[in-house]
BADOGU-217601 format. One record per residue (C-alpha): residue number from 1; residue in three letters; x, y, z. Coordinates in steps of 0.1 Angstrom, whole numbers, plus 5000, padded with zeros to 4 digits. Example, Ala and Ser with C-alpha at 12.3 -4.5 7.8 and 13.67 -1.06 7.14 Angstrom:
1  ala  5123  4955  5078
2  ser  5137  4989  5071
This chain:
1  unk  5244  5076  4923
2  unk  5279  5091  4922
3  unk  5308  5070  4934
4  unk  5322  5078  4968
5  unk  5343  5111  4967
6  unk  5378  5108  4977
7  unk  5403  5139  4981
8  unk  5438  5138  4986
9  unk  5440  5170  5008
10  unk  5423  5156  5038
11  unk  5413  5124  5056
12  unk  5385  5141  5073
13  unk  5348  5129  5064
14  unk  5324  5158  5058
15  unk  5288  5156  5053
16  unk  5270  5185  5033
17  unk  5237  5187  5051
18  unk  5212  5205  5030
19  unk  5185  5221  5050
20  unk  5158  5246  5048
21  unk  5122  5250  5045
22  unk  5104  5224  5020
23  unk  5099  5239  4984
24  unk  5129  5261  4989
25  unk  5155  5243  4965
26  unk  5169  5218  4987
27  unk  5165  5192  4960
28  unk  5182  5212  4933
29  unk  5211  5220  4957
30  unk  5215  5183  4967
31  unk  5216  5174  4931
32  unk  5241  5201  4923
33  unk  5265  5191  4949
34  unk  5264  5154  4936
35  unk  5272  5165  4903
36  unk  5302  5184  4918
37  unk  5314  5152  4931
38  unk  5297  5146  4965
39  unk  5282  5113  4973
40  unk  5244  5109  4971
41  unk  5228  5079  4993
42  unk  5222  5045  4977
43  unk  5185  5044  4983
44  unk  5168  5077  4972
45  unk  5133  5086  4970
46  unk  5118  5081  4937
47  unk  5109  5114  4917
48  unk  5070  5125  4918
49  unk  5048  5148  4899
50  unk  5056  5178  4922
51  unk  5094  5169  4917
52  unk  5099  5153  4886
53  unk  5137  5163  4889
54  unk  5141  5141  4919
55  unk  5141  5145  4957
56  unk  5177  5130  4962
57  unk  5172  5122  4997
58  unk  5170  5087  5014
59  unk  5137  5074  5019
60  unk  5147  5058  5051
61  unk  5156  5093  5067
62  unk  5125  5108  5056
63  unk  5106  5079  5072
64  unk  5126  5081  5105
65  unk  5123  5118  5108
66  unk  5084  5115  5103
67  unk  5084  5091  5131
68  unk  5103  5109  5154
69  unk  5082  5140  5149
70  unk  5051  5118  5152
71  unk  5063  5105  5187
72  unk  5064  5142  5199
73  unk  5028  5147  5186
74  unk  5044  5167  5157
75  unk  5047  5165  5120
76  unk  5064  5180  5089
77  unk  5038  5208  5086
78  unk  5036  5217  5122
79  unk  5036  5255  5124
80  unk  5051  5252  5159
81  unk  5080  5229  5150
82  unk  5104  5253  5164
83  unk  5105  5234  5196
84  unk  5108  5199  5182
85  unk  5147  5198  5185
86  unk  5145  5202  5223
87  unk  5116  5177  5227
88  unk  5134  5152  5205
89  unk  5163  5150  5230
90  unk  5140  5130  5252
91  unk  5134  5102  5227
92  unk  5165  5103  5207
93  unk  5180  5072  5223
94  unk  5152  5053  5207
95  unk  5162  5065  5172
96  unk  5200  5069  5173
97  unk  5209  5031  5165
98  unk  5187  5031  5134
99  unk  5199  5065  5123
100  unk  5235  5054  5124
101  unk  5225  5024  5105
102  unk  5210  5041  5077
103  unk  5239  5066  5073
104  unk  5262  5036  5071
105  unk  5240  5016  5045
106  unk  5236  5046  5023
107  unk  5270  5062  5023
108  unk  5294  5034  5034
109  unk  5328  5050  5037
110  unk  5325  5079  5013
111  unk  5345  5110  5023
112  unk  5320  5137  5012
113  unk  5283  5129  5018
114  unk  5252  5148  5006
115  unk  5224  5147  5032
116  unk  5192  5162  5026
117  unk  5157  5160  5040
118  unk  5140  5194  5050
119  unk  5129  5181  5083
120  unk  5163  5179  5095
121  unk  5159  5217  5098
122  unk  5139  5211  5129
123  unk  5159  5181  5143
124  unk  5194  5195  5139
125  unk  5209  5184  5172
126  unk  5197  5148  5166
127  unk  5215  5144  5131
128  unk  5246  5166  5142
129  unk  5251  5138  5170
130  unk  5244  5109  5146
131  unk  5271  5122  5121
132  unk  5297  5132  5147
133  unk  5293  5097  5164
134  unk  5301  5083  5129
135  unk  5332  5104  5126
136  unk  5316  5126  5100
137  unk  5319  5163  5103
138  unk  5287  5181  5092
139  unk  5285  5214  5071
140  unk  5251  5228  5069
141  unk  5240  5243  5035
142  unk  5208  5263  5044
143  unk  5186  5273  5015
144  unk  5168  5307  5014
145  unk  5136  5314  4996
146  unk  5110  5339  4997
147  unk  5084  5327  5020
148  unk  5055  5337  4994
149  unk  5071  5316  4967
150  unk  5072  5287  4991
151  unk  5035  5293  5001
152  unk  5025  5293  4964
153  unk  5043  5259  4958
154  unk  5028  5244  4990
155  unk  4993  5258  4980
156  unk  4996  5239  4947
157  unk  5010  5207  4962
158  unk  4992  5207  4995
159  unk  4962  5231  4994
160  unk  4977  5251  5024
161  unk  4968  5287  5031
162  unk  4995  5314  5026
163  unk  4994  5322  5062
164  unk  5000  5287  5073
165  unk  5029  5281  5050
166  unk  5045  5315  5058
167  unk  5044  5306  5094
168  unk  5056  5271  5087
169  unk  5086  5288  5068
170  unk  5094  5309  5097
171  unk  5095  5281  5121
172  unk  5118  5259  5101
173  unk  5142  5287  5093
174  unk  5143  5300  5129
175  unk  5149  5263  5141
176  unk  5177  5257  5116
177  unk  5193  5290  5123
178  unk  5193  5288  5160
179  unk  5206  5251  5161
180  unk  5234  5257  5137
181  unk  5250  5287  5154
182  unk  5286  5280  5161
183  unk  5286  5251  5136
184  unk  5300  5251  5100
185  unk  5272  5267  5079
186  unk  5265  5286  5047
187  unk  5231  5303  5035
188  unk  5223  5300  5000
189  unk  5198  5320  4980
190  unk  5177  5298  4958
191  unk  5171  5324  4932
192  unk  5208  5334  4933
193  unk  5219  5300  4927
194  unk  5197  5295  4897
195  unk  5212  5329  4882
196  unk  5249  5318  4892
197  unk  5255  5283  4905
198  unk  5292  5287  4904
199  unk  5290  5315  4930
200  unk  5268  5294  4950
201  unk  5291  5264  4950
202  unk  5322  5288  4959
203  unk  5303  5296  4989
204  unk  5298  5260  4999
205  unk  5335  5255  4994
206  unk  5344  5282  5017
207  unk  5322  5268  5045
208  unk  5336  5234  5038
209  unk  5373  5244  5037
210  unk  5382  5226  5007
211  unk  5374  5225  4969
212  unk  5345  5203  4958
213  unk  5360  5172  4939
214  unk  5344  5180  4905
215  unk  5338  5217  4902
216  unk  5356  5218  4868
217  unk  5348  5223  4831
218  unk  5336  5186  4828
219  unk  5310  5191  4853
220  unk  5296  5225  4840
221  unk  5276  5210  4810
222  unk  5259  5183  4834
223  unk  5250  5211  4859
224  unk  5237  5233  4833
225  unk  5217  5205  4818
226  unk  5201  5199  4852
227  unk  5198  5233  4867
228  unk  5178  5258  4846
229  unk  5151  5283  4851
230  unk  5126  5255  4848
231  unk  5131  5248  4886
232  unk  5116  5282  4894
233  unk  5079  5274  4893
234  unk  5069  5301  4915
235  unk  5083  5336  4920
236  unk  5080  5364  4947
237  unk  5099  5396  4955
238  unk  5106  5411  4989
239  unk  5083  5439  4979
240  unk  5055  5415  4972
241  unk  5059  5400  5008
242  unk  5060  5436  5023
243  unk  5029  5445  5005
244  unk  5008  5417  5018
245  unk  4991  5430  5050
246  unk  4978  5397  5058
247  unk  5013  5382  5063
248  unk  5025  5380  5097
249  unk  5052  5407  5104
250  unk  5075  5383  5119
251  unk  5080  5365  5087
252  unk  5090  5396  5070
253  unk  5117  5404  5097
254  unk  5131  5369  5094
255  unk  5132  5367  5056
256  unk  5152  5401  5057
257  unk  5177  5385  5080
258  unk  5180  5354  5059
259  unk  5184  5373  5026
260  unk  5213  5395  5044
261  unk  5229  5361  5055
262  unk  5227  5347  5020
263  unk  5246  5377  5007
264  unk  5275  5370  5031
265  unk  5264  5395  5058
266  unk  5264  5388  5095
267  unk  5232  5406  5108
268  unk  5225  5404  5146
269  unk  5207  5373  5158
270  unk  5186  5392  5182
271  unk  5160  5401  5157
272  unk  5155  5363  5150
273  unk  5153  5356  5188
274  unk  5124  5382  5190
275  unk  5105  5365  5163
276  unk  5110  5333  5180
277  unk  5096  5346  5210
278  unk  5067  5359  5193
279  unk  5062  5323  5178
280  unk  5065  5308  5214
281  unk  5037  5332  5226
282  unk  5015  5322  5195
283  unk  5019  5287  5204
284  unk  5010  5293  5242
285  unk  4977  5306  5228
286  unk  4970  5284  5198
287  unk  4991  5255  5203
288  unk  4964  5232  5220
289  unk  4939  5242  5194
290  unk  4963  5233  5165
291  unk  4973  5200  5182
292  unk  4936  5190  5185
293  unk  4932  5200  5149
294  unk  4961  5180  5139
295  unk  4948  5150  5159
296  unk  4914  5152  5142
297  unk  4932  5156  5109
298  unk  4951  5124  5114
299  unk  4919  5106  5126
300  unk  4901  5117  5094
301  unk  4930  5105  5072
302  unk  4928  5072  5092
303  unk  4892  5070  5088
304  unk  4895  5079  5049
305  unk  4922  5050  5046
306  unk  4898  5027  5065
307  unk  4870  5038  5041
308  unk  4890  5029  5012
309  unk  4899  4996  5028
310  unk  4863  4987  5035
311  unk  4857  4997  4996
312  unk  4883  4974  4986
313  unk  4868  4948  5009
314  unk  4836  4953  4997
315  unk  4847  4949  4961
316  unk  4864  4918  4969
317  unk  4833  4906  4987
318  unk  4812  4916  4956
319  unk  4836  4895  4932
320  unk  4836  4868  4959
321  unk  4797  4867  4957
322  unk  4796  4867  4920
323  unk  4821  4838  4921
324  unk  4799  4819  4946
325  unk  4769  4827  4923
326  unk  4786  4813  4894
327  unk  4798  4783  4913
328  unk  4764  4777  4928
329  unk  4747  4780  4892
330  unk  4775  4755  4877
331  unk  4770  4730  4905
332  unk  4731  4733  4901
333  unk  4735  4726  4863
334  unk  4760  4697  4872
335  unk  4735  4682  4896
336  unk  4707  4686  4870
337  unk  4729  4670  4843
338  unk  4740  4643  4867
339  unk  4703  4635  4877
340  unk  4693  4634  4842
341  unk  4722  4610  4833
342  unk  4716  4588  4861
343  unk  4678  4588  4853
344  unk  4688  4577  4817
345  unk  4711  4552  4831
346  unk  4686  4537  4853
347  unk  4661  4537  4827
348  unk  4685  4519  4803
349  unk  4693  4494  4830
350  unk  4659  4485  4838
351  unk  4653  4479  4800
352  unk  4683  4458  4798
353  unk  4671  4437  4828
354  unk  4637  4434  4813
355  unk  4653  4421  4780
356  unk  4674  4398  4796
357  unk  4645  4385  4819
358  unk  4626  4379  4786
359  unk  4655  4363  4771
360  unk  4657  4339  4802
361  unk  4620  4332  4802
362  unk  4622  4322  4764
363  unk  4651  4299  4771
364  unk  4632  4283  4799
365  unk  4602  4277  4775
366  unk  4626  4261  4749
367  unk  4639  4240  4777
368  unk  4605  4229  4787
369  unk  4593  4221  4753
370  unk  4625  4201  4746
371  unk  4620  4182  4778
372  unk  4582  4175  4768
373  unk  4595  4165  4734
374  unk  4619  4139  4750
375  unk  4591  4123  4771
376  unk  4568  4118  4741
377  unk  4596  4101  4719
378  unk  4604  4079  4749
379  unk  4566  4068  4750
380  unk  4567  4061  4712
381  unk  4597  4040  4714
382  unk  4580  4019  4741
383  unk  4547  4015  4722
384  unk  4568  4006  4690
385  unk  4586  3981  4712
386  unk  4553  3963  4724
387  unk  4539  3964  4689
388  unk  4571  3953  4672
389  unk  4589  3933  4696
390  unk  4601  3911  4669
391  unk  4616  3941  4652
392  unk  4646  3945  4671
393  unk  4665  3966  4645
394  unk  4636  3992  4645
395  unk  4637  3992  4684
396  unk  4674  3999  4684
397  unk  4669  4027  4660
398  unk  4642  4041  4682
399  unk  4662  4040  4714
400  unk  4689  4058  4697
401  unk  4666  4087  4689
402  unk  4654  4086  4724
403  unk  4688  4089  4737
404  unk  4695  4120  4712
405  unk  4666  4137  4723
406  unk  4676  4134  4761
407  unk  4709  4147  4751
408  unk  4694  4178  4732
409  unk  4672  4184  4764
410  unk  4701  4183  4789
411  unk  4720  4207  4766
412  unk  4690  4230  4764
413  unk  4686  4230  4802
414  unk  4722  4239  4806
415  unk  4718  4266  4783
416  unk  4689  4281  4800
417  unk  4706  4278  4833
418  unk  4735  4297  4821
419  unk  4716  4324  4806
420  unk  4696  4327  4837
421  unk  4729  4332  4859
422  unk  4740  4358  4834
423  unk  4709  4378  4834
424  unk  4708  4378  4872
425  unk  4745  4391  4872
426  unk  4736  4418  4847
427  unk  4708  4427  4868
428  unk  4728  4429  4898
429  unk  4753  4450  4881
430  unk  4727  4474  4868
431  unk  4712  4477  4903
432  unk  4746  4486  4918
433  unk  4754  4512  4890
434  unk  4720  4528  4895
435  unk  4729  4529  4933
436  unk  4761  4546  4928
437  unk  4745  4571  4903
438  unk  4720  4580  4929
439  unk  4747  4586  4954
440  unk  4764  4609  4932
441  unk  4732  4627  4924
442  unk  4727  4631  4963
443  unk  4765  4645  4966
444  unk  4759  4671  4939
445  unk  4726  4681  4955
446  unk  4746  4686  4990
447  unk  4773  4704  4974
448  unk  4749  4728  4958
449  unk  4730  4732  4992
450  unk  4766  4740  5007
451  unk  4774  4767  4980
452  unk  4739  4782  4985
453  unk  4745  4785  5021
454  unk  4780  4803  5014
455  unk  4764  4826  4988
456  unk  4736  4835  5015
457  unk  4764  4843  5040
458  unk  4784  4865  5016
459  unk  4753  4883  5007
460  unk  4747  4890  5045
461  unk  4784  4902  5048
462  unk  4780  4925  5018
463  unk  4749  4941  5033
464  unk  4769  4945  5066
465  unk  4800  4960  5047
466  unk  4777  4986  5030
467  unk  4759  4996  5062
468  unk  4795  5001  5077
469  unk  4808  5021  5048
470  unk  4777  5045  5049
471  unk  4781  5049  5086
472  unk  4817  5058  5081
473  unk  4809  5083  5052
474  unk  4782  5099  5077
475  unk  4809  5102  5104
476  unk  4835  5116  5080
477  unk  4811  5143  5070
478  unk  4802  5151  5106
479  unk  4841  5156  5113
480  unk  4845  5176  5082
481  unk  4818  5200  5096
482  unk  4836  5204  5129
483  unk  4868  5207  5112
484  unk  4855  5236  5092
485  unk  4840  5253  5122
486  unk  4875  5248  5141
487  unk  4892  5265  5112
488  unk  4869  5294  5113
489  unk  4877  5296  5151
490  unk  4916  5295  5143
491  unk  4912  5323  5116
492  unk  4892  5344  5142
493  unk  4922  5337  5168
494  unk  4948  5345  5143
495  unk  4931  5376  5132
496  unk  4928  5386  5170
497  unk  4965  5379  5176
498  unk  4975  5400  5143
499  unk  4953  5429  5157
500  unk  4969  5427  5189
501  unk  5004  5428  5175
502  unk  4997  5456  5150
503  unk  4980  5478  5175
504  unk  4997  5508  5189
505  unk  4999  5495  5224
506  unk  5017  5464  5213
507  unk  5044  5485  5194
508  unk  5047  5509  5223
509  unk  5053  5481  5250
510  unk  5079  5462  5226
511  unk  5109  5476  5246
512  unk  5092  5466  5277
513  unk  5086  5429  5265
514  unk  5122  5429  5252
515  unk  5134  5440  5288
516  unk  5111  5413  5304
517  unk  5127  5388  5280
518  unk  5162  5398  5289
519  unk  5155  5396  5327
520  unk  5140  5360  5321
521  unk  5171  5348  5302
522  unk  5192  5361  5332
């Protein structure tokens, strides 16, 4: 952004308010002024495909103007926006504080501001009050462009008909001219600016009452690099406008007036007042129908957004369902593996228990044999004592062998007991481990069941979302049929109004209508 412009000749703060219809060169003029030393807002809208050179307007201002118009049941493309400024006076207290804050946040203490949003054209009194309350004197730079060229641009960007765009251009231009009467202003031809930007800036300086800070040789290269014939994407001449029989005559009258004003002339404003009266009459006849169509369009757009949201939700639900399917499969596989592992471990534990039991039985058998062997040796010792009572030495030896046998039997018995205790402990541990494994298998099976229930629920929700989406698409199709029918009705009404206004009786009674209008004003 350009740094705040400071001038040595005045301490009065000024705002160059660039106004006029959309697609009329307001963006190019705002950038031209900033390259000449005026201050752009801090937070500008990003360039877009339809305006790659930049919009140069604060996005907060655009959003605020849209909200103000919406509160009046209007919008930026309301062909009857001519009356928006008067209606905005009833709601201005709601928005003045926010408007002052965005001016302060975007421009700080700059002496020379560039403020641009075409919507300002239909809200001039509101923004005039905002700026003057901040001690800033507005100078309105009003861009003039052939309405046919504007219509061609809007047809490409928005798909609007020529008739709608021309009527919209007329409402914007009549509103900004009416509400800047008596204020500092200048009308600039977009085509003339592209041909000779120095003359255009000279006209701005005259309205401003002082020189722009950077209109010098060092700015010329920057301006020439930005402003070129590439900005003129659509062209139309005054003759093209006159040759179109399907164009409302009031638009031709208005364009002739603004062309003259852009050349420095001061044509009488009564011609514009007459055209404004015709627009008011059209609004009386067609305003309610257009309002209904606008509401239906808003509803359709909201339903389209809702349908997109449902598609996104459906996509998320599908992804969640696929994820649940994957988790369920993984949980099922884990449960099956855990069950197989548990079975293997239980089988191993049972095999181990059987082996320990066999070892225990063998140990017991050895102990029994050892005990039997000890008893037999003792009996032999007694017999030997009876048969060789006189051989004391042999008896003593026999007794010693009996004692040794008893010791071996006792040791064998203790060993068998120890092995039995260890086998019992091992069997108990194996049984406990098998119980834990069975619990784990049961838990995995329960978790798999929960995942399966979640997957079933997600599938039911997916079916429900799909049915809702189909219903919305059916409803949108019905609304589109209704919209097409109403568009046909409006076309017929417009043709009827045009036929009335181009009729001989309408032209003959024009003086009478003007007389009635003057009587009403008195």
